[in-house]
N, C-alpha and C positions, 0 to 999 in steps of 0.2 A: 851188207848184202842188200841188193835192190831187187824187188819183185815188180813185174809188170802184170797187171790184171785187167782183162777186158771184160767189162760188165755193163749193165744198163741202169739208168736212173732217170726218173721223170720229174725230179724236184720233190719237196716234202709236202706240198700243199695237200691238206686233208680233204678227201672227198667222200670218205665213208662207204663206198660201195655204189658204183654208178649203175643206173638202170640201162637196159639195152636201148640203143638208139634205133630209129627207123631204118637207117642205112649207115654204112661205113664211110670213112674209116673210123674205127673205134679207138678211143684214147688208150695209149700204152700206160701201164701203171707199174713201172720197174721199182724194185726194192733195194737196189744197190747203185753206186758204191758207198752209200752212207752206212753207218753202223746200225741204224734202225730200219725196221720195216714199217711202213705206214698202215693206216687202217683202210685205205682204198683197195678195192679188189678189181680183178679183170672184168670187163663188161660181160654180162651174162650171155652164155652161148658162144663166147669167143675163146680162141687159143692164143696164148702169148709166149714168146720166146725171149729169154735172156741168155746171151752167149758171152763167153769170156776166155781169157788165157792168162795164166799166172806163170811167170818165168824168172829164173835167175841163172847163174852160170852152171848150176848142177841140178836144176829142177824146172820142170815144165808141166803144167796141167791146162786143160781146156774145160773149165766149169760151165755147165749148162743147166738152165732151169726152164721147165715147161709148166705153164699155169693154165688152168681151165676153171671157169665158174659155170656150173649147170644153170640152164634157163628155167629156174624153179621160182614160182611166184609167192609161195608161202611155205611155212614149216621150217624145220631145222636146217635144211639145205639152202634156204633162201639167202642169197648173197654169199654163200660159202664157196671159197676158192680152194681148189685142190692143186698142189704143186709137187713136182718131182725134180730133185736136184741131184746131179752126179758130175763127175769129171769124165768127159768123153775120152780123153787121153791123159795119162799120167806118166811122165818120164823122169826118172831119177838117176843121178850119177852114182853108181855103186862100185867102189874100187877101181875107178878110172874107166868104167864102161857104162853105157846107157842102158837102163832097163825100162822098157816101155810096156804099159798095160792099161787096162781100164782102171778107173779111179778106185780109191780105197773104201768108198762108202756110197750108199744111196740114202737120200733124205726125202721124207714125205711130210708135208705140212698141210693142215686144213686151217685156213684163215677166215674168220667170220666176224663182221661187225656186230656188236651187241647194243650199241647206242650210237645214233647219228643225230647230232644237233646242227645248228646253223654254223657254229664255229668250232665246236668240240665233238670228238667222237672217240669211242672205245671199241676195241676188237680183241678177240682171243685167238690163239693159234696153237693147238696141240700139235706135237711133232714127234717123229721117230726117225732116228738115223741108224741104219743097219751097216755094220762094219764088215767089209768083205775080205780084208787081209790085214796082217799084223795083229791088231787087237780083235777080240771075238765079241759076239753078241750084238747089242744095240744100245743106243742112248735114247731114253724116253723122257719126255717132258712137255712143257708148254710155255707160251709167251703171252704176256699181257701188253697190249699196245694202246697208246693214247696219243691223240693229235689235236693240236689247237692252232687255229688260223686267225690272224688279225691283220687286216689290210693286205699288204704284199708279203707278209711274213708268215712262217709256219714253224712250229716247234713240235717235235715228235719224241716220245720217250718209250722205251721198251724195258721190261723186266723179264728175264728168261731163266728158267730152272730146268736142269736135265739131270738124269740119274743113269748110271751104267748098269747093265745087267751082268756084266763080267768085268769088274774093276781091275785095273792094272796100273803100274807106275805111269803109263802114258794115256790111261783112260780113267780119270778120277771117278770115284764112286758118286760124288755129288758135285755140281757146279752151278753157280748162279752168275748171271751177267746183268749189268745195268748200263744202258746206253741212252744218250741224248743227241739229237741233231737239230740244228737251226738252219732254216733256208729262207732266202728272200729273192723274189723276182725283181729284176733290175728296172722294170718299167710297167706301166699300167696297160700298154697296148703295143702292138707291133713286134719288132724283133726283140726289143729289150724285155718284153713280157714273156717271151719264150726262153729267156736266159735266166737261170737261177744260180746263185752262189750258195754254198752250204759249208758248215763246219760242225764237227761233232766230237764226242768223247765216249769211250768204251771202257768200262771197269769189269774185269774178269776175275772171279774168285773160285778156283777149283779147290776141292777139299784136300788138305795135306800138301798143298803146293803153293808157292808164292803167288800172290795176286799180281795182275798186270793191268796197266793203264795204257790206252792208245789214243792218239789224237788224229783227226783227219780234216781235210778241207778240200774243196774242189768246186766244180761248176757243171751244169747240165744244160743242154740246148735241145728244145723240141723242134726238130726239123719239120715234121708233120705231126698231126694229132696222134698217129699210131707209130711214130718212130722217134726215139730219143737217143742223143749222143751224150757222153759224159767224160769228165776228166777229174782225177783227184789224186792227192798225195796223202799218205799216212805215215805216222811215226808210231810204231807198235812196240809193246813189251817194255814200256818205260819203267814201271815200278818193279818188275821182276828181274831187271838187270840183263834182259835179252833184247836190247834196243835194236830195231831194224827199221828199214824204210820200204814203203811200197808205193809204186806209181800205178794208178788205175785209169784205164780209158776203155770205152766200149759203147755198146748200144743195146736197146730193147725194142722189139717190134711186136705189135699186135697183128696177128695173122687173119683176123676176122672170124666170122661165124663158119664153123666147119661145114654146115649144110649148104653154104653158098660157094664152096670151093668148086 
């Protein structure tokens, strides 16, 4: 089965949380289609949109993520990015007929850098996923993010843990994931500097269920500072015996400061 997913990615280069610039356009900081999320956050005071579509012969969704970082100069909320993720449309083939509705969940994430060095940075990202149909309750947890940049190369690692408020056979009580992505810009300047290639690995270990390993690779191109296109291929579910393929392509756009609209 082949899935097509439209999402956004800006490359894995660690930036740790950019300050607001005097004027736009502001750099987009997409977090997909890689397996990891980086430590960089949306420019303070700006709104960012990641838009996508996932499809197969019997399944179609339009995943969407909105991200906003308050323009706060100090305190807990300094550089903290708030994001909301959902499937704007979800269409499933049930018994030969298509059922179309809003997505099955709403995801809320707060991502905040806690250490920013010249080459290395750390961030934390508490999260909550509220289940709207099928399973009940929510999945609560957090993610630890680390990024290291050297030359034209970047390496990002994530460790994620989540717990279900209402466990079920399709909603494991506990799950942890480990992911790594490597990215390289193809040049030091010009068009090649805007082009990044990346490859990654994801290990998923839900409680009382088989673990799964996925591989991915692709490229991203920064058309403008605030607009990024990407393409990737994934092979998912390798260790669990549920091997599948995904083709990913899409975009992310930074919409600028809301007060300037």
